[in-house]
N, C-alpha and C positions, 0 to 999 in steps of 0.2 A: 612446418607450422607446429608449434607445441600446443596441442589441444588441451592437455592437462593444465598447463599455465593459464591458458585463455579461460578455461572453465572455472578454475579456482579464483582467478582474478574477478570474474563476473560474480561469483558467489560472495567474495569478500566485499565487493562494491555493494551488493545487496545487503550485507550485514550493516554497513554504514547507513544506507538508505532506510532500512527498517528501524534503526535506532531512533530516527527522527519521529516515527509514529509514537514510540515510547516517550520521547522527550516532550512532544506536543501534547500527548495524553496527560502527562504529569502536569503540564502547564494548565490544561483544562480542569483538572482535579483541583489544583491550587486556586484557580479562579473561582471554582465552586466553593471552596472553603472560604475564600475572601468574601464572596457574596453572602455566605452563611454568617460570617462574623461581623461584617460591616454594612451589609445591605439594609437600608432603611425604608426604601420604597417597595411597593408591591412588585414592580417589575424587577428590581434588583433581587428580591427574595425568590422570584419565580425562576431565576437562572440557576439556582442551587442544584436541583435534580437534573435538569437537561445537561448542564455542563459536567456533572459527575458521571452521568450515563455516557456521554460522548467521550469523555476522557478515559473511562474504563474500557469502552469499545476500542479506542485507538491503541491503548496499551495492550489489550488482548491481541489485537491484530499484529501489533509490532512484535510482541514476544513470540507469537506463533510463527511469524515469518522469520524472525531471527533464529530460532532454534531449528527450523526446517532447513534454512540455508546453511547454518553452521554444520548440520549433519551431512549436507550435500558435499561439503569439501572433502570429507574422508571417503564418501561414496564415490566421488569422481576418481580418486586415486585407485580405489579397489577395482572399479570398472575399467579404468585405463589399463591396469596391469593384467586384467582378464582378456579383454578384447577391445581394441580402440575403435573398431568399426561399429561395434554394438553400442559403445558409449556415444559416438557421434549420432547414430541413428536414433537412439532413445532421447538424446538431448534435442535433436531436431524436431522430433514429434512433440516433446514437452514445450519447446519454445514456440512452435507454430500454434499449438493449442492455446498457450498463454497469450500470444498476440491477438488471436481471435477473441479471447475473453476480454482483453483490454478494450478492443474496439466495441464490443457489445456492452460491457458493464461500465467501464471507466469513461469512455468517450461518448457514450449514448445515454445510458441509464442515469448516471450521476447528474449530468446537466439537466435532464428532464425532472429529476427529483428536486434539484435546486429551484427550477422554475415553479414547480408545484408548491414548494415551501414558501416561495416569494408570494404566490397567490394567496396562500393561507394567511400570511401576515396581513396582506391587503384586506381580506374579507373578515377575518376573525381578529378583533383587536383587544382581546383580553390578555393580561400579562403572561399567563402560563403558555398560551399558544404562541405569542410573540417570542418569548424566551426560548421555547422549544424549537420553533422554526429557525430562529437566528442561530441557535446552537447547532442545529442540524446542518444549516448552510455552512457554518464555519468548519464543522467536521468534514463535510463533503468537499469543501474547497481545499482542505489539507490533504485529503485522500487524492483529489484530482491533481494537485501539485506534485506530491510524492510519486504517485503512480505514473504521471506523465513523464517524469524523469526515468522511472524504472522501465517504462515502455521503450524509451530511446535506448537504454542500455541492453535490454533483451533483444531488441531489433538488431542492434549491432552485433551482439553475441550470436544471433541466428545467422547473420551474414558470414561471420567468421566460421561457424560450423559448416555452412554450405561450401565455403571455400576449402575447408579441411577435408570434407567429403570428396570434393573434386580431386584434390591432391592425392587422396588415399586410393582413389580408383584408377589413377594413372599408372 
């Protein structure tokens, strides 16, 4: 099993995935600009700032993850050339920690926040609150979608690392 190829393939897949944060962030910013230019109602004007903030947040997350994973590709090769077992062990620790974070943050906290935002929409019917909560729900839905796919990839990567560790100890 070529652990270097598996690791770099995982990181390259993450590069593609994180670029969707950037693309959707740009879409949010463009929508904000559209509401700024063409919004006539109070509700349409109320979307300007929330969509701008959500778009900027998604782009920051996307760029941060993109450059982190891009740097990882070269780090994998360096670590592989030094000691394969250390690479596998460190990646196993990282992936297991990340999987726990996904379960806590992505699959527990985000749905709860979406429910809270929905309740705020129900109880506070002013344009800025509605626009803010709908923008937050849209942003969180994007995060949930992209991170749900990333969770499946890192879970598969973790299983491949476990298999590589078994093969290495034989």
